N, C-alpha and C positions, 0 to 999 in steps of 0.2 A: 439797578442795572448798571453794569460796567461798560465803560466806553473808552475809546482811544481817540484823542484829539491831537493832531499835529498842527501847531499854530506857528505862524511866522510873525505874528504880532505879539505884543506884550501879553504874557500868559497870566500875570497876576494883577490884581487890583492895585491901583496906586502907581502904575507905570514902572514896576520893578524891572529894570533893564537886564538884570541877571537872568531873567526867565524868558527873554525874547527868543523866539525860534525853538522853544522847547517841545518835546514830545510829552504831552500831558495825559496821564491815565487817571481815571476816576473809578471808584468802586473798590470795596475791600478785597475781593478775590482777585480782580485784575491787577490791582496795585501790589498785592502780596506776590503774585506770580511774576510780575514785571521786576520788582525789586530783587527777588531771588535770582532771576535770570541775569540781571545786571551785575549782581555781586559775583555770580559764577563766571560771567564774561570777563570780569576784572581779575579772576583767579582766586577769589575768596570763597570759603565754604558758605553754603546757603543759609546756615543758621547763625551767622555772625551778627545779623540785624534782624532778630525775630519779631518784627512788627506785623501783627495780624489785623489790627484795627485801623488800617489805613483808609483814608478818604480820598487822598489825591497824592500822586507822585509825578515827578517830571525829571527829564534829563535833557539838557542842552548839549548835544554831542559836540558841537563846535568848540565850546569852552570847557566842557567837562563838569559843569555845574549840575548838581542833582539835589532834589528835595523829596522828603517823604513827610506828609502831614497826616496825623492821626487825630481821632476825636479827643483823646485825653492823653496825658503822659502815661508811660508804661514802665514798669520795673520788671526786670528779668534776672533770675539767678542761674548762672552758668555752672552746672555741677562739675564739669570737666576742669574748671579753673578755680572754683570756690569763690567766685566774685559775683557781686550784685551790680547790675548796670541799670541806670535810669535813662529812658529816652523821653525827651520833651515832646510836646504836641507837634513840633516841627523839627526835623533833623535835616541839616544841609551839609554839603561837602562839595569839593572839587575832586573829580576822580580821574584816574589814569590807570593803565595796566599795573595791577599789584599794589595800588596805593589810593587811599582816600585822605585828602589833606584839607586844612582849613575847615575842619568839622565843627559844627555847632549842634547843641541839643543832645549830647551824649556825655554822661557822667558815670564814673565808676566809684563805688564805695571802697575806700582804702582806710583801714583802721576805723576812725570815726568821722572821716571827712568825705564829702562827695567831690571828687576830682574831675574837672572837665577833660575829656579826651578830645584832642585836636587833630590827631592823625593816627592812621593805622596803615601798616604796610606789610607785605609778605617778606619774609626773611629766611635766610638759610639757603644752602646750595640747591635744595630741592623745593624751595618755597614752601616748606612744611611747617613754618612757624609764622605767627602773626605778632608784629611788634606794635604796641599801643603807646603813644606818646601823649603826655599831659601838657597843659598850657605852660608849665614851667620847665619843659624840656626833659623831664624825667620820664622814663618809660619802662615797660615790662614786656617780655616775650612769652607767648604761650604756644603750645602745639596747635596747629590748624585743626587737627582732628577733634579738639575740645569744642569746636564751634560747628561741627557737622549738624545739619538740620535734624531735629529729633525724629521726624518721619523717616528721613533717609537712614538714620542710625538704626531704627527699628527694622527697616528693610534689610540692611546689611547684616544685622544680627540673625534675622530669619534665614538669609542665604547661607550664612556661616553654619548655622545649625543643620540645614539641609545638606550642605557639603560634608559635614562631619558624619551625619547619618549615612550618606552614600559611601564614604570612606570605610566606615565600620562594616557596612554590608559587603562591600567589595573586598575588604580585608579578611572577612570570615570565609568567603567562598574560596579564595586561593589556598587558605590554610586547610580547609576541609578537603580540597582536591589533592593537596600534597599529602595529607594523612591517608587518603584513599590509595594514592599511588604507592606510598610506603608500605601499606598493608598488603598489596598484591604480590 
């Protein structure tokens, strides 16, 4: 059962002060929805952190500290970028509009090495690219569209097909009407 707990006391065992005053969400579905909404509120596409096995997530809005805890590490292959990303059992970051910094628990496979990703930020005039920075300061940029949520992508493709079908139907009718008018 999913629940939302807003705590003003320390949210984590062991007195972790980073988590004081956090909005804490538990349960896989509620955490997935919350993390997706948070990413979108920051300007990121919903599929940039595809963590579905979440047990707990939290957000300290005052400091921007967030965490997402899942049962086990998770690996995901992003087809749009051709990269494999590993998410540890706990991912943490400090967030602000268009940026996640001081990230922990996210690594990308580059050639034969797993490189820690410590920051991601929206880039470009239209904020249409996401720049990922490693712990040695080297980074790469990818189109934000490559990280669209897979469910959202399927919906977009379905809408696009429907629009194309409507255009074809509408395109045939005026042509037929013009042919009838020319024949009269």
